[in-house]
N, C-alpha and C positions, 0 to 999 in steps of 0.2 A: 620692495621688501615684503615678504610674506607676513601676514598678520598672525601673531601667536594665538593659538587656540586656548581658550580658558578652560580650566578643569571644572567640570560640573560639580557643584556643591549639593549634595543630597541631604534631605532632612533626617533628623534622628527618628528612630522607630516610634510608631504611634499606633493607637487602637482604631479599628474600624469595624463596622458591622456589615457583613456581606448581604447584599440585597438580592442578587440573582446570579445566574451563570451566563457567560458568553458562549457563543457557538463553538469556541475552541476549548471549552471546559474550564475556563478560569473564573474565579469569583469576581463579581463586580461590586465595587463600593464607590463612595464619593468622599472627597476630602478637599476642603477649601475651594469648593465649587468645581473641582476637576474629577473626571472619572479615573478610577484606579483598578487595574486588572491584577488580581492576586492569584498567583499560582498555588494550587493545592488547598483552596478554601471553598467552602460550601455555603449555600444560601442559609441565612439565619445565624451563622456563626459569628461570634465576636472574637477577633483575632488581633494579635500584635504583629505588625508587619514592618518590613524594611523595604524602602524604595530602591529598586535596582536600576531603573532607567526612568527619566522624566523628559517629556516633551511639552510643548505648549498646550496640547489638547488632552493628553492622558499621561498616566504613569504606569509602570509595571513594577510589581512588588512580589516579595516572598514572605511566607509566614514564618515568624520567629517562634510564636507560641499560640496555641489554640486556647483561648480563655473560656469560651463556651462552645463546646463541640456540637455538631449536628448529629442526630440519631443515625444518619446514613454514613457517617464517617467510620472507616475501619483502619486497622493498622496495615500499612503497605508491606507486602511480602518481601520485596527486594530492599536490602539495606542501602542501595545506591539510588533510591527513588528520587530524593530531593536534589541530587547532583546530576544524574544522567538525563539527557534529553530524549531518550528513547520512549519513555512512558510519561503520561501526565495525569492518569486517573486511578492509580493504585490505591488511593485513599478513599475511593468510593465503592460502596457495595455493588456487586455485579449487576443486580437487577436495576439499581439506580443508574448505573452507567448506560444500560440499554434505554431506559426511559428518557434520560437526558439527551442522548443522541437522537432518538426518534423525535422528541419534542422540538429539537432545534430545527430539523428539516420541515416539520409540519408548520411551525411558526413562520418560516420563510415562505412556504407555499401560501399560507393564509395571507401574509403581508402582500404577496404578489397577486392576490385575487384569484388564485387557482383552487377550484373545488376538487376535493379528493373523494373518490367513491368509498372503497373498502380499505381500511388499514389492516394489513395482515400481521400475524404474529412475527416478531423478529426472528431471523435466522441466527443461531448461536452455536458455539462450540466450546471445547475445553479452553478456559481462559489463560492457561499457562503452557509453555513449551510448544506453541503452535507455529512459530515463525520459521518457515523453511528456507527463506531467502533473506540475506542481509549483507551489508558491506561494513566490515569492521575496520576502523582506523588502527594503525600501528605506528608508534613513535617512541624512540628512546629519548627520555626527558633528562637533560643534563642536570637540572636543579635537583631532581629526585634520584639521580643516578640509577635509574632503572627503566625498564620497558613497560609501556602501557598498551593495552589492546581493548577496544570497545567502541562505544558511540561517543558523540560529542557531548560536552556538558550542555545543560539547558541554556539556550540563548548565548552561548559562547563558542569560540572556535577551538577551544582546547579539548583534548581527549579526557573523558571522565576516568578517574582512578577507580576501576571496578575489577572485581575478581570473579563475578558471575553475572549471568543475565537469565532471568526466569521466563522471559517470553520466547527466547530462542529455543530451537530444538535442543533437547537435553544434552545430546552428545557433544554439542558445541558450547551451549550456554553455561553448563556446569563444569566446563573444563578450560576456561580461559587461562587459568594459571599454567596449565600444561602447555598451551600455545606460547605463553610468555617465556617459559623456560626453554622451549624449543628454539625460539628466535634469539633469545638472549645468548645462547651457546653458539650461534652461527657467526661466521665471518661477516655476513651481511646484516648484522644486528641493527645497524643504523640506516640501512637502505631498503628495508622492507616497509612499504608505505601503507598497504592495506591487505586484508584477506576477504575475498568474496566467498560467501557461504551459499551453497545450494544443496538441497536434500530431497530425496524421494522416500518411498516407504522402506527402502533397503539400504541405500547408500547416501553418504554425505561427502560432497566435494568441497575442498578448500583450495582456493586459487590464491597463490602468493604473488602479489605485485611487487616486483623488485626493480629498483631504480638503477642498479648497476648489475653487470653480469655476475652470476653466482660462481663461486669457486667450486671445484670438483668435490671438495670436502662437504660443502653445503648441500650440493645435489645429493650426495650420499646420505647426509643427515636427514633430509626430507624424504628420501626413498625409504630409509629404515623406519622413520616415523610412520609413514603410510603402511608399511608391512606390519609393524607392531600394533597399530591402533585400529586398522580397518578403514581409516579415512582414505578417500581418493584424493590425490594431490595433483594440482596443475600449477604451471608457472605462467606468469604474464610479464613480459618485458616492456611492453608499450601499451597500445590500446587493446580493447576487447578482442580484436581480430588476432592478436598475438598469443592468446591463451593456447597452451598446449599441454597435453597430458604428460605427467612425469611417471606416476605409478598408480594403478596399472596402466599399461599403454593404451588400452581400449576402454573408454568411459562414455556411457550413455545413461542419462537419467530419464525416468518416465513418470508421468502422473496419470491417474484415471479420472476423467471428468465426471464419470458416473460411478457410484459405488457398486451398482449391480450390473455392470456391463464389462465386456472384455476389451473395450476400447482403451488403447494406451497411446499417450502423446509424448513423443520424445522431446526433450528440451536440454539446452546447455546452460552452464552456469551464468552466462551473460544474457540469456534470453529472458524476456518478461514472462513470468508465470506467477499465478496467485500465491501469496505467501502462506495462506491458511487453507490446507487441503480439504478439511472437513466442510468449511463454509463454501468453498468452491463447488464441491459436489452437490451440496444442498442448493446452491445458487443455480447451477446448470439444470438440475432437475426441476426447480420451480419455473425457470424461464421457459423450458420446453412445455410444461403444463399450461402456463399462462398464454403461450402462443397458440394453443389449441391446434397443433399441427395435424394436417391431413395428408394422406398419401399422394395427392395430386398438387400439393402446395409448391410454389416457387418462393424461396426465402432469400432475402438479402442480409448478409452479416457484415456490418461496417465495423472497422477496427478489429478485424478477426484474429489478429495475432497468429498463434500456432495452430488454431483450429479448436480452441476450448469449447466454443458453442457450435462451430460449423460442423464438426464430425458427428456429435450426438444428434444434431438436427437432421443430418443427411440420412441417418438410419430410418427416419420417419416420413420423409417427404420425397417429392420427385426430383428437386434440384435445389442446391444451395450455392449462392455466389458469395464468396468472401473477398473483402477489400481491405487492404492493409498498406500503410505507408512505407514500410521497411522491406526492401527487396529481399534481404536475407531471410526475414521472417516468412515472407510469401513462399520462398523456395522450400523452407522447412514445413510450412503448412501443406504444400503439395505432396511432399515426401511423407508426411504423417498420414495423409489420405490414402496414398498407395500402400503404405505399410499396414494399414488397417483394412485393405481390400475394399476401399470406398471409391466409387467411380462416378458419382453423381454430384461432384463439386467442381466449381471452377474458381480461379483466383485472379485478382488483379492487384497490381501495385499502383497506388495512387495517393497523392497528397490530399487528404480529405479537408484540408483548410483552403484548398484552391482547386476546385474541380471544374473542368470544362464541361459545359452542359451537353456537349456532343459526344462525351465519352460513352462507349458502347453499353456498359453495364447500367449507366444512369438513364438510358433511353428505353429500358425495358420496364415491364410491369411486374409487381411482386405481390403475393398474397399476404406475406408476413415480413416483418423487419425487426432486426435486433441491432442495437447500438451498444458498444462497450468502449466509450471514448476515454482518453486520458483526463487528467484533472482540469484541463482547459475546456473540456466539453466538446460539443459538436456543432457549435453555432454556425459555422460557415456552410455546413452540409445540411443542417436541419431545415433550412428554409426551402430546400429542394425536395424534401422527403414527401410532402403531401402530394406531389405530382406522380409519385411512384405507385399509388393505388393501394398500398398496404391497408388491410382491414384492422390488423393488430400490430402495435409496435411495443417492444420491450426495450426499455432504456436502463442499462446498468451503469450506475454513477459512482464515482469515487470522490466527488466534490459537490456538496449540496448547492453552492451558489451557481455553478454552471448548470446543474440539473434544473433548478428553478428558472433560470434564464431561458434554457432550451424548451422547457415545458410550456412556458408562456407562448413561445412561437408555435408549438404544436397545437395548443388549445385554440389559438387565434386562427389556425389554418384548418380547423374542422375536426379536431380530435378532442376527446374527453379523457381525463385521468381516472381510470376505473379502479385501479388497485395500486397500493403503495406498500413496500416492505423494507424495513431497515435490516441491514446485514452486518453483524459484528465481526468484520474481517480482521480487525486489529483490537482485540480486548486490551484493556489497561491504557488505551490511548483515546484521544478525542477524535481520532480519524473516523469519518462516517462514510460507509458505503451503503447504497440503497438501490432498490429496483422499482421502477415506475412502469405501469402498464397503461398504454393509451389505446383507445378504440375509436374508430371513425364514427362520427355521429351520423 
């Protein structure tokens, strides 16, 4: 017979003083000898908190009332900030956000015994309306007798009850209620599961994931919606490969990796592309500068994706080799090179977590190397990098802990960390992206 699980009894609200911030941007306090992570609290503040979750080692809490605020505290712009899990730092001044994120990575580097040469100024952008890609949940909630569209609640599986989102591109974020009204009037009201959002400088695609076949009336509703609003609409019956254009029939999005170049990279709603176009352009420009590219260089671009770095580098060097684990992405990277009349790139599809030492591209020598791995980092391939002969390595990171781990390997294999730069790809969140430049000693 299964043992009945006891309901956890949480303590009544109590006061704490915030001592510091965690790497995730939460306030850190102590109570009864246990650490407490407090959402939306800043160092030095005295706050009244409520415990949301308690384990043997730590507790997680929310602020009920700020009794003594920090000078860095500001009023969140979004009315849904305390509920929605999309943002975590709207209560912090923009300059303080940048400083906290940068400090978190530098502290981790220092703790790992890694010396940093020059800390460069952070890359920053407009802090609102920047997010060009997102996946919005959709659900008809019986208890509320209405439809919800948005992100999940903080630390909960439920959709947040929200009418707007200030970090999404304005044409979507400020019109969530229009989308709710559209779906609420459809026959498929209860079988639309999500909306994928993807935008470029001119167009915004909305991909409606439907769990059941749409009626002809619903297809017409979505078509009229696209015609009336200017949105491009796609339908998705199953996985990402099932996405198909509804209206207009031909849809291709593009982004420019460099603001001052005619290069255009085509991407689809399901493809990985950076969510913040301004930061991406600054990031690509800085990476090219830090690599000190020469006309006779041979460059290796690992985790190359659609060619975000590959194509801009190709315009400056003799040859660029791109390696990516997704066969479809590799095919689109090749297509993007041809569409931009670039012929000095070659591409390989390879699982970079399990590379055979005899693979052809890994047996060549390169002058420069760029890595742009996922959050898990590049640990499996980084140990092989020193044998490639690259004089300069640029590592673009979206997870500080994996960057620090991989940096330790590079430093131990003969490189020094010469430059570091924090990139605020996701303002209003604790998410940290950074660029580290390594030079062979």
